[in-house]
C-alpha positions as CSV (number, residue, x, y, z in Angstrom):
1,M,-3.0,-95.1,32.6
2,F,-0.3,-95.4,35.1
3,N,0.0,-95.3,38.7
4,F,3.0,-93.0,40.0
5,D,3.1,-91.0,43.2
6,R,3.1,-87.4,42.7
7,K,6.7,-86.8,43.3
8,T,7.6,-89.3,40.6
9,I,5.4,-87.8,38.2
10,Y,6.9,-84.2,38.8
11,I,10.5,-85.8,38.4
12,I,9.8,-87.4,35.2
13,V,7.8,-84.5,33.6
14,G,10.7,-82.4,34.7
15,V,13.5,-84.6,33.1
16,V,11.6,-84.7,29.9
17,L,11.1,-81.1,29.8
18,I,14.5,-80.3,30.5
19,F,15.9,-82.4,27.6
20,A,13.2,-81.3,25.2
21,L,13.9,-77.8,25.7
22,A,17.6,-78.2,25.8
23,S,17.3,-79.6,22.6
24,M,15.2,-77.0,21.0
25,G,16.1,-73.6,20.0
26,T,13.8,-70.3,20.2
27,E,11.8,-71.6,17.3
28,G,11.0,-74.9,18.9
29,I,10.3,-73.3,22.2
30,M,7.8,-71.1,20.1
31,G,6.3,-74.3,18.6
32,I,5.6,-75.6,22.0
33,L,4.2,-72.4,23.2
34,M,1.9,-72.5,20.3
35,S,1.0,-76.3,20.4
36,L,-0.1,-75.8,24.1
37,P,-4.1,-74.8,23.3
38,G,-4.1,-77.6,20.8
39,V,-2.9,-80.2,23.5
40,V,-5.3,-78.8,26.2
41,I,-8.3,-78.9,23.8
42,A,-7.2,-82.3,22.6
43,I,-7.0,-84.0,26.1
44,T,-9.9,-82.3,27.3
45,F,-12.4,-83.3,25.0
46,H,-11.0,-86.6,24.7
47,E,-11.5,-87.5,28.7
48,F,-14.7,-85.5,28.8
49,A,-16.2,-87.8,25.9
50,H,-15.2,-90.8,27.7
51,A,-17.0,-89.4,30.9
52,W,-20.0,-88.0,29.2
53,T,-20.6,-91.2,27.3
54,A,-20.4,-93.6,30.3
55,Y,-22.7,-91.1,32.1
56,K,-25.3,-91.5,29.5
57,L,-24.7,-95.4,29.5
58,G,-26.0,-95.2,33.3
59,D,-22.5,-94.9,35.1
60,N,-22.5,-92.0,37.5
61,T,-18.7,-92.6,38.6
62,P,-17.4,-89.8,36.2
63,M,-19.8,-87.5,37.7
64,Y,-18.8,-88.2,41.4
65,Q,-15.3,-87.6,40.1
66,G,-15.9,-84.6,38.6
67,R,-15.2,-85.4,35.2
68,L,-18.5,-84.2,33.3
69,N,-17.1,-80.9,32.3
70,L,-14.4,-79.0,29.8
71,N,-12.0,-77.9,32.6
72,P,-8.7,-78.8,31.4
73,L,-7.5,-79.3,34.9
74,S,-10.2,-82.0,35.7
75,H,-8.6,-84.3,32.6
76,I,-5.0,-83.3,32.4
77,D,-2.0,-85.7,33.2
78,P,1.3,-84.1,33.7
79,I,3.2,-87.1,32.0
80,G,0.8,-87.4,29.0
81,L,0.6,-83.5,28.6
82,V,4.4,-83.3,28.2
83,M,4.4,-86.2,25.9
84,L,1.8,-84.7,23.7
85,I,3.4,-81.5,23.7
86,V,6.9,-83.3,22.9
87,A,6.0,-86.0,20.9
88,H,2.5,-85.1,19.3
89,F,1.0,-88.2,20.9
90,G,0.0,-88.8,24.8
91,W,-3.0,-89.2,26.8
92,G,-5.1,-87.4,29.7
93,R,-6.3,-88.6,33.2
94,P,-8.0,-91.8,32.8
95,V,-11.9,-91.7,33.3
96,Q,-12.5,-94.4,35.8
97,I,-16.0,-96.5,35.0
98,N,-17.8,-99.0,36.8
99,P,-19.3,-101.4,34.3
100,N,-21.7,-103.0,36.7
101,N,-23.5,-99.7,36.8
102,F,-24.2,-99.6,32.8
103,N,-28.1,-99.6,32.1
104,G,-28.0,-102.8,30.1
105,K,-29.2,-101.2,27.0
106,Y,-26.0,-102.6,25.2
107,S,-24.0,-105.8,26.3
108,L,-21.2,-105.0,28.8
109,S,-18.3,-105.4,26.2
110,A,-20.3,-103.3,23.9
111,S,-20.6,-100.7,26.6
112,E,-17.3,-100.6,27.2
113,A,-16.1,-100.2,23.6
114,I,-18.7,-97.5,23.0
115,V,-17.1,-95.5,25.9
116,S,-13.7,-96.0,24.8
117,V,-14.4,-95.1,21.4
118,A,-15.9,-91.9,22.4
119,G,-12.7,-90.3,23.2
120,P,-11.1,-90.7,19.6
121,L,-14.0,-89.9,18.0
122,A,-14.6,-86.7,20.0
123,N,-10.9,-85.8,18.8
124,F,-11.7,-86.4,15.1
125,I,-14.9,-84.2,15.4
126,V,-12.9,-81.5,16.9
127,A,-10.4,-81.9,14.1
128,I,-12.9,-81.7,11.5
129,V,-14.8,-78.8,12.9
130,T,-11.4,-76.7,13.5
131,A,-10.3,-77.6,10.0
132,I,-13.9,-76.2,8.6
133,I,-13.4,-73.0,10.8
134,Y,-9.5,-72.7,9.5
135,A,-10.7,-72.7,5.9
136,I,-13.3,-70.2,6.5
137,I,-11.2,-67.8,8.0
138,I,-8.4,-68.4,5.1
139,K,-11.5,-67.6,2.5
140,F,-12.4,-64.4,4.2
141,A,-9.1,-63.2,5.8
142,G,-6.6,-64.4,3.0
143,L,-3.8,-66.9,2.8
144,Q,-1.6,-64.8,5.2
145,F,-3.5,-66.1,8.1
146,M,-1.8,-69.3,7.2
147,M,1.6,-67.6,7.8
148,S,0.5,-66.2,11.1
149,T,0.8,-67.3,14.7
150,G,-3.1,-67.9,15.0
151,G,-2.7,-69.8,11.8
152,A,-0.1,-72.2,13.5
153,I,-2.2,-72.3,16.7
154,V,-5.1,-73.5,14.7
155,E,-3.1,-76.4,12.7
156,Y,-1.5,-77.4,16.2
157,I,-5.3,-78.0,17.3
158,I,-6.1,-80.1,14.2
159,I,-2.9,-81.9,14.2
160,L,-2.9,-82.7,17.7
161,N,-6.7,-83.9,17.8
162,I,-5.8,-86.1,15.0
163,G,-2.8,-87.4,16.6
164,L,-4.3,-88.1,20.0
165,G,-7.2,-90.1,18.3
166,V,-5.1,-92.1,16.2
167,F,-2.6,-93.1,19.1
168,N,-5.3,-94.2,21.4
169,L,-7.0,-96.5,18.6
170,I,-3.8,-98.6,18.6
171,P,-5.3,-102.1,19.9
172,I,-2.8,-102.5,22.7
173,P,-3.6,-102.2,26.3
174,P,-3.9,-99.7,28.2
175,L,-5.3,-97.9,25.1
176,D,-8.8,-97.3,23.7
177,G,-8.4,-99.7,20.9
178,S,-7.8,-102.6,23.2
179,K,-11.3,-102.0,24.5
180,I,-12.8,-101.6,21.0
181,L,-11.0,-104.8,19.8
182,M,-12.3,-106.8,22.7
183,H,-15.7,-106.4,21.9
184,F,-15.4,-107.9,18.2
185,L,-12.9,-110.9,19.4
186,P,-14.5,-114.4,19.8
187,Y,-14.9,-115.6,23.1
188,N,-11.5,-118.0,23.2
189,A,-9.8,-115.1,22.1
190,K,-11.1,-112.4,24.4
191,V,-10.2,-114.8,27.2
192,W,-6.6,-115.2,25.8
193,F,-6.3,-111.4,25.2
194,E,-7.4,-110.7,28.8
195,S,-4.9,-113.4,30.0
196,K,-1.8,-111.7,28.4
197,Q,-2.6,-108.1,29.1
198,Y,0.6,-107.6,30.9
199,I,2.5,-108.9,27.9
200,F,0.9,-106.0,25.8
201,Y,1.6,-103.6,28.5
202,I,5.2,-104.5,27.9
203,V,4.9,-104.2,24.2
204,F,3.4,-100.8,24.6
205,L,6.1,-99.5,26.8
206,I,8.6,-100.8,24.4
207,L,6.9,-99.0,21.3
208,F,6.5,-96.0,23.6
209,I,10.0,-95.5,24.7
210,T,12.0,-96.6,21.4
211,G,9.7,-94.2,19.7
212,I,8.4,-96.9,17.2
213,A,4.9,-95.7,18.5
214,G,5.6,-92.3,17.1
215,N,7.0,-93.5,13.8
216,I,3.9,-95.6,13.2
217,V,1.5,-92.8,14.5
218,A,3.1,-90.1,12.4
219,P,2.7,-91.0,9.0
220,V,-1.2,-91.9,9.9
221,N,-1.5,-88.3,11.2
222,Y,0.2,-86.7,8.3
223,F,-2.0,-88.7,5.7
224,L,-5.5,-87.6,7.8
225,Y,-4.3,-84.2,8.3
226,E,-3.7,-83.6,4.3
227,Q,-6.8,-85.2,3.2
228,L,-8.8,-83.4,5.7
229,M,-7.5,-80.2,4.9
230,N,-7.9,-81.2,1.1
231,L,-11.5,-82.0,1.4
232,V,-12.5,-79.0,3.6
233,G,-10.6,-76.8,0.7
234,M,-12.7,-78.4,-1.9
235,L,-15.9,-77.6,0.1
236,I,-15.1,-74.3,0.7
């Protein structure tokens, strides 16, 4: 998403972690530790879905770059990882694609939109499957599982996958939602949108730095989480 050298990345990650940990007590640190599996799973499946979809549409670039796997080390971005832990929204290492390699089954903009939507869709699928597993465990193990460390870890997996999916659907560059939106815009609007991308990047940074993005995403995450758990609870 952003181009930083490795030294800058480590400095930023270190500063964010220091401030985050300094403001947290023991419970906060335990929360971070319990959220780590959810963070890793959310980012890994999100980026793998982008890579796999692009590959299926004819682009071998993700394969050459070693992205067609579920190895977290292939997909983790240090800054995005920290932000997903601390703020519950973040990103992975972007999957690079070459639209010229697409097989032509769909239009160029449609292919790019399909690749873009694959990431959030994968997160929602992981959240749904995990919620079903969570409900089944509670059904047979009892409500005490909800109060256990294992229950908290599973809840984080659901919440963080919903959060990453929703966050990336915001239609502002460089998020996935902007590429999805581009496919449905009329030609003139698409040209205008592309010519103003630098402005949208600035808007994104403002929303991100000020925490407005988090305030927008959090209520949506909570609503979807509640609806999903209620639905799964009724079914099982």
